[in-house]
Structure formats: structure tokens, C-alpha cells
C-alpha positions as CSV (number, residue, x, y, z in Angstrom):
1,M,114.2,97.4,51.1
2,I,113.3,93.9,50.1
3,P,110.7,92.1,52.3
4,A,113.2,89.6,53.7
5,M,115.5,92.4,54.9
6,E,112.6,94.3,56.3
7,S,111.6,91.2,58.3
8,L,115.1,90.7,59.6
9,A,115.2,94.4,60.7
10,K,111.8,94.1,62.4
11,D,112.9,91.0,64.4
12,M,116.1,92.7,65.6
13,V,114.4,96.0,66.6
14,E,111.8,94.1,68.5
15,K,114.5,92.4,70.6
16,C,115.9,95.8,71.4
17,R,113.0,96.4,73.9
18,G,112.5,99.9,72.5
19,L,115.8,101.2,73.8
20,P,116.8,104.2,71.7
21,L,120.6,103.7,72.0
22,A,120.3,100.0,71.0
23,I,118.2,100.8,68.0
24,V,120.3,103.7,66.7
25,V,123.6,101.8,67.1
26,L,122.1,98.7,65.5
27,S,120.8,100.9,62.6
28,G,124.3,102.5,62.2
29,L,125.8,99.0,62.0
30,L,123.3,97.7,59.5
31,S,123.6,100.8,57.3
32,H,127.2,99.7,56.4
33,K,126.1,96.2,55.6
34,K,125.1,95.4,52.0
35,G,122.6,92.7,51.1
36,L,120.5,90.1,52.9
37,N,123.4,87.8,53.7
38,E,125.3,90.4,55.6
39,W,122.2,91.5,57.6
40,Q,121.6,87.8,58.4
41,K,125.1,87.5,59.8
42,V,124.5,90.5,62.1
43,K,121.3,88.8,63.3
44,D,123.1,85.5,63.8
45,C,125.8,87.2,65.9
46,L,123.2,88.9,68.1
47,W,121.0,85.8,68.5
48,K,124.0,83.9,69.9
49,N,123.8,86.1,73.0
50,I,120.0,85.6,73.5
51,I,119.1,83.1,76.2
52,E,115.7,81.5,75.5
53,D,113.2,84.2,74.4
54,K,114.8,87.2,76.2
55,S,115.8,90.5,74.6
56,I,119.2,91.4,73.2
57,E,121.6,92.8,75.8
58,I,122.5,96.3,74.7
59,S,126.2,95.5,75.5
60,S,126.1,92.8,72.7
61,I,124.9,95.4,70.2
62,L,127.5,98.0,71.3
63,S,130.3,95.4,71.2
64,L,129.3,94.1,67.8
65,S,129.3,97.6,66.3
66,F,132.7,98.3,67.9
67,N,134.2,95.0,66.6
68,D,133.0,95.8,63.1
69,L,135.3,98.9,63.0
70,S,138.7,98.9,61.3
71,A,141.7,98.9,63.6
72,V,142.3,102.6,63.3
73,L,138.7,103.5,63.8
74,K,138.7,101.3,66.9
75,Q,141.6,103.3,68.3
76,C,140.0,106.6,67.5
77,F,136.8,105.6,69.2
78,L,138.5,104.2,72.3
79,Y,140.5,107.4,72.7
80,I,137.3,109.5,73.1
81,G,136.6,107.6,76.3
82,I,139.5,109.5,77.9
83,F,137.3,112.6,78.3
84,P,135.1,113.0,81.4
85,E,131.6,111.7,81.5
86,D,128.9,113.9,79.8
87,Q,131.6,116.3,78.4
88,V,130.9,118.1,75.2
89,I,134.0,117.8,73.1
90,D,135.2,120.2,70.4
91,A,135.6,118.3,67.1
92,D,138.7,120.2,66.3
93,D,140.3,119.1,69.6
94,I,139.7,115.4,69.1
95,I,140.9,115.6,65.5
96,R,144.2,117.4,66.7
97,L,144.6,114.8,69.5
98,W,144.2,111.9,67.1
99,M,146.8,113.4,64.8
100,A,149.2,114.2,67.7
101,E,148.9,110.6,69.0
102,G,149.8,109.2,65.5
103,F,146.5,107.5,64.9
104,I,145.9,109.2,61.5
105,I,147.8,107.8,58.5
106,P,147.8,110.0,55.4
107,R,145.8,108.7,52.4
108,G,147.5,109.7,49.2
109,E,147.4,113.5,48.8
110,E,144.7,114.0,51.4
111,R,145.5,116.2,54.4
112,M,145.7,114.5,57.7
113,D,143.0,116.7,59.3
114,D,140.7,115.8,56.4
115,V,141.3,112.1,57.0
116,A,140.7,112.6,60.8
117,E,137.5,114.5,60.1
118,D,136.3,111.7,57.9
119,F,137.0,109.2,60.6
120,L,134.9,111.3,63.1
121,N,132.0,111.4,60.6
122,V,132.2,107.6,60.2
123,L,131.8,107.2,63.9
124,I,128.9,109.6,63.9
125,R,127.2,107.7,61.1
126,R,127.6,104.5,63.0
127,S,126.0,106.3,66.0
128,L,129.0,105.6,68.2
129,V,129.5,109.3,68.6
130,Q,126.7,111.8,69.0
131,V,126.5,115.3,67.4
132,A,126.2,118.1,69.9
133,K,126.6,121.1,67.6
134,I,126.7,121.8,63.8
135,F,127.9,125.0,62.2
136,L,127.8,125.6,58.4
137,E,127.0,121.9,57.9
138,K,130.1,120.8,59.8
139,V,130.1,119.0,63.1
140,T,131.9,121.3,65.6
141,K,131.0,119.6,68.9
142,C,130.3,116.0,69.8
143,R,129.7,113.7,72.8
144,V,129.6,110.0,73.7
145,H,126.7,108.2,75.4
146,D,127.6,107.0,78.9
147,L,127.2,103.3,77.9
148,L,129.5,103.8,74.9
149,R,132.0,105.6,77.0
150,D,132.0,102.7,79.5
151,L,132.6,100.3,76.6
152,A,135.5,102.5,75.4
153,I,137.1,102.6,78.9
154,Q,136.8,98.8,79.3
155,K,138.3,98.1,75.8
156,A,141.0,100.7,76.3
157,S,142.0,99.2,79.6
158,D,142.2,95.7,78.1
159,T,144.6,97.0,75.4
160,N,146.5,99.4,77.8
161,L,145.6,102.3,75.6
162,F,144.7,104.4,78.6
163,D,143.4,104.2,82.1
164,I,141.2,106.5,84.2
165,Y,142.8,107.4,87.5
166,H,140.6,106.8,90.6
167,P,141.7,107.2,94.2
168,R,140.2,103.9,95.2
169,K,142.4,102.0,92.8
170,H,145.4,100.6,94.6
171,S,147.7,100.6,91.6
172,I,148.0,101.8,88.0
173,S,149.3,99.4,85.3
174,S,152.9,100.2,84.4
175,S,152.1,99.1,80.9
176,C,149.3,101.7,80.5
177,I,150.3,104.3,77.8
178,R,148.0,107.2,79.0
179,L,146.4,108.1,82.2
180,A,143.4,110.5,82.5
181,I,142.9,112.4,85.7
182,H,139.5,114.1,86.1
183,S,140.0,115.5,89.6
184,Q,142.9,117.2,91.3
185,G,141.8,116.1,94.8
186,E,143.4,112.7,94.5
187,S,146.5,111.0,95.8
188,L,149.0,110.9,93.0
189,K,152.0,109.7,94.9
190,N,152.9,106.8,92.6
191,L,152.1,108.5,89.3
192,S,154.9,108.3,86.8
193,T,153.3,110.0,83.7
194,L,150.9,112.9,83.8
195,R,149.1,114.8,80.9
196,L,147.0,117.8,81.8
197,S,145.0,119.8,79.3
198,C,142.7,122.8,79.4
199,Q,140.1,122.4,76.6
200,D,139.7,126.2,76.3
201,Y,142.9,128.0,75.4
202,D,141.7,131.0,77.4
203,E,141.2,128.9,80.5
204,S,144.0,128.7,83.0
205,F,145.0,125.9,85.4
206,P,143.9,127.1,88.8
207,S,147.0,125.7,90.5
208,L,149.7,123.3,89.8
209,E,151.1,123.0,93.3
210,F,149.5,119.5,93.6
211,V,152.1,118.3,91.0
212,N,154.8,118.3,93.6
213,C,152.9,115.5,95.4
214,C,153.7,113.2,92.5
215,E,156.9,112.0,94.1
216,K,157.7,109.5,91.3
217,L,156.6,111.6,88.4
218,Q,158.9,111.3,85.4
219,K,157.0,112.7,82.3
220,L,154.8,115.8,82.5
221,W,152.7,117.3,79.6
222,L,150.9,120.6,80.4
223,K,148.7,122.1,77.7
224,G,146.9,125.3,78.5
225,R,147.6,128.7,80.2
226,I,149.5,128.7,83.4
227,E,149.3,131.8,85.6
228,K,152.6,130.9,87.3
229,L,154.9,127.9,87.4
230,P,155.1,126.4,90.9
231,N,158.4,126.9,92.6
232,L,158.8,123.2,93.2
233,F,158.4,120.3,90.8
234,P,159.2,116.7,91.7
235,K,163.0,116.1,91.4
236,S,162.2,112.8,89.5
237,I,161.0,114.6,86.3
238,T,163.0,113.6,83.3
239,M,160.7,115.0,80.5
240,M,158.5,118.1,80.4
241,V,156.4,119.6,77.7
242,L,154.7,123.0,78.2
243,R,152.3,124.0,75.4
244,N,150.2,127.2,75.0
245,S,151.2,128.2,78.5
246,G,151.2,131.9,78.1
247,L,153.9,132.4,80.8
248,T,155.0,136.0,81.3
249,E,157.9,135.1,83.7
250,D,161.0,133.3,82.4
251,P,160.4,129.6,83.3
252,M,164.1,128.7,82.9
253,P,165.3,129.6,86.5
254,I,162.7,127.0,87.9
255,L,163.1,124.4,85.2
256,G,166.9,124.6,85.3
257,M,167.0,123.4,88.8
258,L,165.3,120.0,88.1
259,P,168.2,117.6,88.7
260,N,167.0,114.8,86.3
261,L,165.4,116.8,83.5
262,R,166.7,115.4,80.2
263,N,164.1,116.5,77.6
264,L,162.4,119.9,77.6
265,K,160.0,121.3,75.0
266,L,158.5,124.8,75.2
267,E,155.8,125.4,72.5
268,D,154.1,128.8,72.6
269,A,154.8,128.6,76.3
270,Y,156.5,131.9,77.1
271,E,155.5,135.4,76.1
272,G,158.5,137.3,77.5
273,K,161.4,138.8,75.5
274,E,164.4,137.4,77.4
275,M,165.3,133.9,78.6
276,M,168.1,133.2,81.0
277,C,169.8,129.8,81.7
278,S,172.2,130.5,84.5
279,D,175.4,128.6,85.4
280,N,175.1,125.1,86.8
281,S,171.5,124.8,85.6
282,F,170.0,122.0,83.4
283,S,172.8,119.6,84.5
284,Q,171.2,116.6,82.8
285,L,169.4,118.2,79.8
286,K,170.1,116.5,76.5
287,F,167.2,117.6,74.3
288,L,165.9,121.1,74.0
289,N,163.0,122.2,71.8
290,L,161.9,125.9,71.5
291,D,158.8,126.3,69.4
292,H,156.7,129.5,68.6
293,L,158.3,131.8,71.2
294,Q,157.2,134.7,69.2
295,N,158.4,137.6,71.5
296,M,161.7,136.2,72.6
297,E,164.6,138.4,71.5
298,K,167.4,137.4,73.8
299,W,168.6,134.1,75.1
300,D,171.5,134.1,77.7
301,L,173.3,130.9,78.4
302,G,175.7,130.4,81.3
303,T,179.1,128.9,80.5
304,S,178.5,125.8,82.6
305,T,174.8,125.2,81.8
306,M,173.5,122.3,79.8
307,P,176.9,120.4,79.7
308,L,175.2,117.3,78.3
309,I,173.1,118.9,75.5
310,K,172.9,116.7,72.4
311,A,170.1,118.2,70.3
312,L,168.6,121.6,69.8
313,H,165.5,122.4,67.9
314,I,164.4,126.1,67.3
315,Y,161.3,126.8,65.3
316,E,159.3,130.0,64.7
317,C,161.2,132.3,67.1
318,P,161.2,135.2,64.6
319,N,162.5,137.9,67.0
320,L,165.4,136.0,68.4
321,K,168.4,138.1,67.5
322,E,171.2,135.5,68.2
323,I,171.6,132.1,69.7
324,P,174.3,131.6,72.4
325,Q,177.8,130.7,71.0
326,R,177.8,127.4,72.8
327,M,174.7,126.4,71.0
328,K,176.3,127.4,67.7
329,D,179.2,125.2,68.5
330,L,176.8,122.3,68.8
331,K,176.5,122.1,65.0
332,K,180.2,121.4,64.8
333,L,180.1,118.5,67.2
334,E,179.7,114.9,66.1
335,E,176.6,112.9,67.0
336,T,174.5,116.0,67.7
337,K,171.4,117.3,66.1
338,F,170.9,121.0,65.4
339,F,167.8,122.4,63.8
340,L,167.0,126.1,63.2
341,Y,163.8,126.8,61.3
342,K,162.7,130.4,60.7
343,Y,164.2,131.3,64.1
344,C,165.5,134.6,62.8
345,V,164.5,135.9,59.3
346,N,167.2,138.6,59.1
347,I,170.4,136.9,60.4
348,W,169.9,133.2,59.8
349,V,171.4,133.2,56.3
350,K,174.6,135.0,57.5
351,Q,175.0,132.6,60.5
352,E,174.4,129.5,58.3
353,K,177.3,130.6,56.1
354,K,179.6,131.1,59.2
355,L,178.7,127.7,60.6
356,A,179.1,125.8,57.4
């Protein structure tokens, strides 16, 4: 390091008042700046926020480091703020969530998960994310400092990326894309969208009865094992996604009674062999997605069920022996979508020829 850069670094560190977080975040920022001029620009930005001879406010350092990120890295960093305070986060979980949310754009022939892992490592090198555990030289668990999480929540709220639900708040912004709920003992009467996720796939939701209190709920995502579906869901629900639920009882009798349900996705959600959609059920359903129902062999469909169905997607249901005739007829209708992928290894080719 040249003497001039060393002098600049010394001046900035002295203004950090010995605060470890301020120093490490500032170091992470400077490590990506090349040359004396760029270091001087960092100092100039920080010095603008110093009144008289006082120290640098740590918020100025954190904001400067955040603002130096690319747009996609900003989005990835902010998203981590959705997790509860002091929570240790599985690196694989945050990577999968980034990809599911559409934050990760492929670069050439690179795999998306490799790109996402690279983004996480950049945030770590910049000291915006802390390493909690390493296995075989790979980060497996991470966390975010409380002050950095506060920054993420503030910036995310400003951009409507997400909000944290709190019972003392009188309202939730209708333009907010995502809502994090960290406690079930709260009034959710006016909630319209709800995403619940168990971090550990072996963990089960203790109870979902509280969901029925969400009188205006329209969209519901549940990721994690569910011991049993509640008998009642809000009648207002229009979209539901059940993922990794591990249900042993057929969910269709309960879900079919939702009067406004238009979009249903079951992904690795049911472990049973038979599924029954009785007459007069799913009166408003238009889109049905069945993914990774590995044990399902039989699907019965009442003659008057799903009268408005427009799109069917079946993927990785290898033991399903046959789809209901009404669903086969979907393929012949105009303005419909019909996708069957690996749903039945033995008979799919024969049925494809008959439907062609």
C-alpha cells in the first residue's frame, strides 16, 4: 500500500471510533476500490456526513457500502432482511429463494445456483453478510448483523420489496410485494397475501388454524410439512401453493370447497396414492399444477368438477396410471394449456398418440 492510501485509511479508521462493524464494512468497501483516487472519493463521501470534528456515523458507512452495490446485489442483500433477527440462515436456502424470486439472471453457460453462490460470496467479502459456518471450504450458513438487517428492512420498505408484519402497525402497504410474519400470535384480519416457510424440511407447522382468521386472504404459499390441513380456509383465497407438505390425507376434499380458488399448485405436497375431486368441487379453478406427487397412482375426477379449468400441468408423477378423461379432452380445446412431463413413463407415449 502506498503511503498516501495508508494515510487515507488511517484517517477513516480513526473516525470509526473503534467500532468493529464500521471498520469491517469500510474495509470491505475499500477492498473493491482500486487506486488512490477511488479511496479519496470514499473518504469525501463519508466526510460530507461529519459535523465539525465528530466521528463518522455508522449508518453513513453502511449506506455507502450498500449504495456501491449493483442493482441485483442490492436486491439480494435487501431480501436477507426478511429473515428474523439473529437467525442463522442456510446458504442453500437463501440461494434457492433468490432464484425462485427471479433475482438471478444466468451469465452465459454458468448455472444459476453458481451465479447466486457468487453473489452471496460478494456480499460476504464486502462484510454485509457474516459467515456462520463453513464446510469443505464452502459457506453453508450465514447471518446478518442487526444494524445491517435494520438497513435492509428500511431500504426494502422504501422500495416496497417487503414489509415486516407487526401488530402495532395499523395498516400494510397494498403495494408491498412480500410480507414477513415472525409470530403467529398477531391479528391478520386484513392480510391479503401470506407466505409461510419452515426452514427445516423435517419441521412441521404446529398449527394452521390461525389462517382462517385472515378474512381477506387471497394468496397463500405454504412451504414445509403440514401435519393436517385445517378444515376451514378463508373463502376469499384465490391462489394457493403447497410445497414439501408431506400430507398423508387427500387435500382435495378440503381445497375443492374453496369457492374462489382459481390457481392451485401442489408440489411434493401429498404422499398418498389416490386423489379424489368430487362433483361440484373447484367451481372456479382455472389453473392446476401437480408436481412431484411421487406415490399417486389414481386420480378420480367428478363429472361436474373444475368446470372452468383452462390449464393443467403435471410433472414428475411417475406412478400415475391414467389421467381423467375430462383432463385428456382439455388438450383438444382451444385456448387451453396442457402439459404432461414424465407423469407416467409406461403409458405416456401411447396416450400422446391417441390425443394427437
